[in-house]
C-alpha positions in Angstrom: -10.9 8.1 -35.0 -11.6 9.9 -31.8 -8.3 8.9 -30.3 -6.3 10.5 -33.2 -5.4 14.1 -32.5 -5.1 16.9 -35.0 -1.4 17.3 -34.2 -0.7 13.8 -35.4 -1.7 14.6 -39.0 -1.1 18.3 -39.3 1.8 19.9 -41.2 3.9 22.0 -38.8 4.0 25.7 -39.6 7.7 25.6 -40.1 7.3 23.0 -42.9 4.5 24.8 -44.7 4.7 27.5 -47.4 4.4 30.9 -46.0 4.8 34.4 -47.4 4.4 37.9 -46.0 1.1 39.7 -46.9 3.0 42.4 -48.9 4.6 39.8 -51.2 3.6 39.7 -54.8 1.8 36.8 -56.4 5.0 35.9 -58.2 6.9 35.7 -54.8 4.1 33.6 -53.4 4.3 31.1 -56.2 8.0 30.9 -55.8 7.6 30.3 -52.1 5.1 27.6 -52.7 7.4 25.9 -55.2 10.3 25.9 -52.7 8.1 24.5 -49.9 6.8 21.7 -52.2 10.4 20.5 -52.7 10.6 19.8 -49.0 7.4 17.8 -48.7 8.0 14.2 -47.7 7.4 11.7 -50.5 4.4 10.0 -48.9 2.6 13.3 -48.4 0.6 15.5 -50.8 2.3 18.7 -52.0 1.0 22.0 -50.6 -1.7 23.6 -52.6 -2.0 26.8 -50.5 0.2 29.3 -48.8 -0.2 30.7 -45.3 0.0 34.5 -45.3 1.9 36.2 -42.4 1.9 39.8 -41.2 5.1 41.6 -40.3 4.9 40.1 -36.8 4.8 36.6 -38.4 1.2 36.0 -37.4 -1.0 34.1 -39.8 -3.5 36.6 -41.3 -4.7 34.6 -44.3 -4.4 31.8 -46.8 -3.7 32.0 -50.5 -5.4 29.1 -52.2 -5.5 27.9 -55.8 -9.0 29.4 -55.9 -7.7 32.8 -54.7 -5.0 32.8 -57.3 -7.3 31.8 -60.1 -9.9 34.5 -59.2 -7.2 37.0 -58.3 -5.7 37.2 -61.8 -9.1 38.4 -63.0 -9.6 41.7 -61.1 -13.2 42.0 -62.2 -14.2 39.2 -59.8 -13.7 41.8 -57.0 -16.8 43.6 -58.3 -19.0 40.5 -57.5 -20.1 40.7 -53.9 -20.3 37.5 -51.9 -18.8 35.5 -54.8 -18.3 32.3 -52.6 -21.9 32.4 -51.5 -23.1 33.0 -55.0 -21.4 29.9 -56.2 -23.0 27.7 -53.5 -26.6 28.8 -54.2 -27.1 26.3 -57.1 -27.5 28.8 -59.9 -27.9 27.2 -63.3 -24.8 26.7 -65.5 -26.4 29.2 -68.0 -26.7 31.9 -65.3 -23.1 31.3 -64.2 -21.9 31.6 -67.8 -23.9 34.7 -68.4 -22.0 36.4 -65.5 -18.9 36.3 -67.7 -20.5 38.6 -70.2 -22.4 40.7 -67.7 -19.2 41.5 -65.7 -16.8 41.4 -68.6 -14.9 38.5 -67.1 -11.9 36.8 -68.8 -11.6 39.1 -71.7 -7.9 39.7 -71.2 -6.8 38.3 -67.8 -4.1 36.0 -69.1 -2.6 38.6 -71.3 0.5 40.0 -69.6 0.3 37.5 -66.8 3.9 37.9 -65.9 3.5 41.6 -65.3 0.3 41.0 -63.3 2.0 38.4 -61.1 4.7 40.9 -60.2 2.1 43.6 -59.3 -0.7 41.7 -57.6 -0.2 41.7 -53.8 -1.0 38.6 -51.8 -3.0 40.7 -49.2 -5.4 41.8 -52.0 -6.4 38.3 -53.1 -5.9 36.1 -50.1 -8.7 34.5 -48.1 -9.1 35.6 -44.5 -9.8 32.6 -42.2 -13.2 32.5 -40.5 -13.5 31.4 -36.9 -14.6 28.0 -38.2 -11.3 27.4 -39.9 -9.3 27.2 -36.7 -8.8 24.1 -34.5 -6.7 23.2 -31.5 -3.9 20.8 -32.1 -5.2 18.5 -29.3 -8.7 18.3 -30.8 -9.9 15.0 -32.1 -9.7 14.1 -35.7 -13.5 13.6 -35.5 -14.0 17.3 -34.7 -11.6 18.3 -37.5 -13.5 16.2 -40.0 -16.7 17.8 -38.9 -15.3 21.3 -39.3 -13.8 20.4 -42.7 -17.1 18.9 -44.0 -19.5 21.5 -42.6 -17.4 24.4 -43.7 -16.4 22.8 -47.0 -12.8 23.7 -46.2 -9.7 22.3 -47.8 -7.7 22.9 -44.6 -7.9 24.1 -41.1 -5.4 26.4 -39.3 -4.1 24.6 -36.2 -3.6 26.4 -32.9 -1.7 25.7 -29.8 -3.1 28.1 -27.4 -2.8 31.6 -28.9 -0.2 30.7 -31.5 -0.5 28.9 -34.9 1.3 25.6 -34.9 0.4 24.2 -38.3 -2.2 23.4 -40.9 -4.4 20.3 -41.2 -5.2 19.6 -44.8 -8.1 17.6 -46.1 -5.7 15.5 -48.1 -3.9 14.4 -44.9 -7.2 13.7 -43.2 -8.4 11.6 -46.2 -5.1 9.6 -46.2 -5.7 9.0 -42.4 -9.2 7.8 -43.1 -8.0 5.5 -45.9 -5.1 4.1 -43.7 -7.6 3.4 -41.0 -10.0 1.6 -43.3 -7.2 -0.6 -44.7 -6.6 -1.9 -41.2 -10.3 -3.0 -40.7 -11.1 -6.6 -40.6 -14.4 -7.5 -42.2 
């Protein structure tokens, strides 16, 4: 798949769900829903939102994980939460954290109010250098970055500007399409 370029599978920035960093969670969810209506029928719906600053530069991503963790504010007290979940702690230890940190005692109560108060910039993920790829890069390189970083998507650049997003779902579809053409 070395001849396939990232730009052939990416979703252009203009077609992806975006929201300003000062938007509320409610506004972000509405933007995602609107963007999902525009997705071509043969493509997966968007599951994340790109977050823009006032100069329309991408400064973050709001993922399903970010929203789920963001509605429980006590998760912010747990340092390095993403690393903690990757260390292979026992299910019992992970469950004990709920009691130790007082998690999920009332997070879904008054969800509508919370969704109108939580700001996207407070719960979004900030992309690491390993989450960017040039649009002319090979799909092989993209797969490597997705796998090694355990990312669901990569932010695609054209020089200094962001041109789109490459989602794992589109890469997987590309792999499947290629396999179906194989003669055994």
